[in-house]
N, C-alpha and C positions, 0 to 999 in steps of 0.2 A: 634402526631407531634414525638414521641417516635419515629419512626421507621426513621422517617427525620433526627433528631440526631443520630441515627443508620448509616444511608446513612453516611451521613458525618465523624462522626469517622472512619468510614472502607474508607473511599475515604484518609483518615487523616496519619490513619494508614500504608496501602499499598501502599502509596507514587505516585498517580491514582491523575489524575483533568480532572473533565471535561471540553473541551474545544468544544466554539462555535464561531467559526467567527464570526467577525463584520456584515458579511454580507454572502451571500452562503445558500444554504441548505441544508449542513449536518452537522449535530453536530457527535461527536467522544470519546474516551479516550485514552488520552497521556501519558508515561512513563513518572516519573521523570523528565523534565528538556526539553524533549522536544518540539522546539516552531512552532507552525503553522501558515503560511498563505495563506492567498485568494485572489484572483483576479477575477475580474467579467465583461463581458465587451461583450456590445453585447449579447448573450445566451451566453458566452462562459464561462464555470464554473470552475477552476485553483485552485489546492491545490498545496504546499507544504511540506514539513515537516521534520523537520531536529533534531539529534541526539542532546543531551546536547552540545557536542562536536562537531559541523554541521561539518568536513574534515571526520567524521565517517561515515556519510552515508545522503544520501537524501533521502526522498519519493516524488514524484509524482505523481499524478490524476486526473483526468477530464472527467465532460460527454462523452462519447463514440458520436459523432457526424453521425454516418451513421445508420439507421434502422436498429437495431438488437434486435431479442425476445432474454431472457430469457436460454433458449436450446442451443442458439449457443456457449454460452459461453465457451466449453470447446474446442472446434473445433477452436475458435479465440484466442483465447491461445496459443494452435497449431502451427499455423500460423504468430503467433505473434515469436513465441518462435524458429521457422524455419528460420525465417527471421532473428532474431538474432546471432544465430549461422552460416547462411551464410556472412552477416555482418564480424562478429569480422573474419570468414576464410579469407574473404578478403581485410580488411582492416589491420590483425593484433595489431590492439589496444586493443585487449584482447585474450591474453596466456591463454585458458580454458582448465580445468584439464578434461575437456570430454565434449564433445560432447552429451550426451544423456544426456536425461531428460524424467520426470515426469511430465504428468499436473496432479494436485493433486488438490484436493477439498479444497475451504475458505467458512468456513461456521460458522457466527454471530449469533445473532440473532432478526438484520434486518435483514441482508443481507446476498445471498452465489453468491459463485463462482469458481474461477478453478484461479490458478496459476502453475506459474514454476521458476526453480530455474537456477543458473550456478553461479562455480567457478570456482575465478581466482589468478592468484598470482598479485598484484601491489605493485611491492617495497618486502619488506618482507614480507606486511599483505597478510592474504587471505579478498579475497573481495569475494561479492557475486551480481552480476546482475538480482532480480527478477522482473517477468513481470508479473499481473495477471491482472482481470476482474471480476466487482462486480455487482451482480443485489441488487439495492438497491430502494425497492417501486416502479417497473418498470421500473427506469430508470438505462441505462447502463453502468459504471465507467471503464475505462482501466486507468492504470499506472504503472508503477515500481518504485524498489528500487536500487543503486546501494553504497554499502556500503558495513560497516566490518560486519560480519557473525552474532556477537552477535544482531549484531543493526535489520538484513533482522529477525532474531526471536522477537524481541519486534515491528516488523515496522508489520510482521505477527498479531501480538493480539493485535495491531493498528487496524488494517483492519479489525479483526473483530467485531469491535464496532461500528463502524460506522452504522450509522443508520440520519434519512430523520427528519429534524427540526420541532418541531412541532407538 
């Protein structure tokens, strides 16, 4: 009982809360004020998470439908990132500060994966496009974040807390 009270007090002090979608297979810890939405239909699980000020970013992820193994994640992230660089150049939608990127490790207590990030200007704001894939209990999840740089860092912390419900 004492440990439960301590954990609850710690969550209040740090401004975090455990968010579990009413439905769906995942749970995660959200930064203060962030909002989680889940949509599931015909075996498709889709999550969207917005910062306290929704215009400052959007984190979206879903179960990766093609068969894939966890060891394939770095190569899949690289392929997605290469596709993003080509699309940005072709469409002109994103004026990237650099076409270079690193595929970096993303590791939480219950998930592992990789991510790549691209910085660009939108008006006067520095923005980030982050691409990631995670293995959560043998299931591969794919997603992206678009928004302000400081919210990308919070999104990465959130991703590290993802775990299977139950």
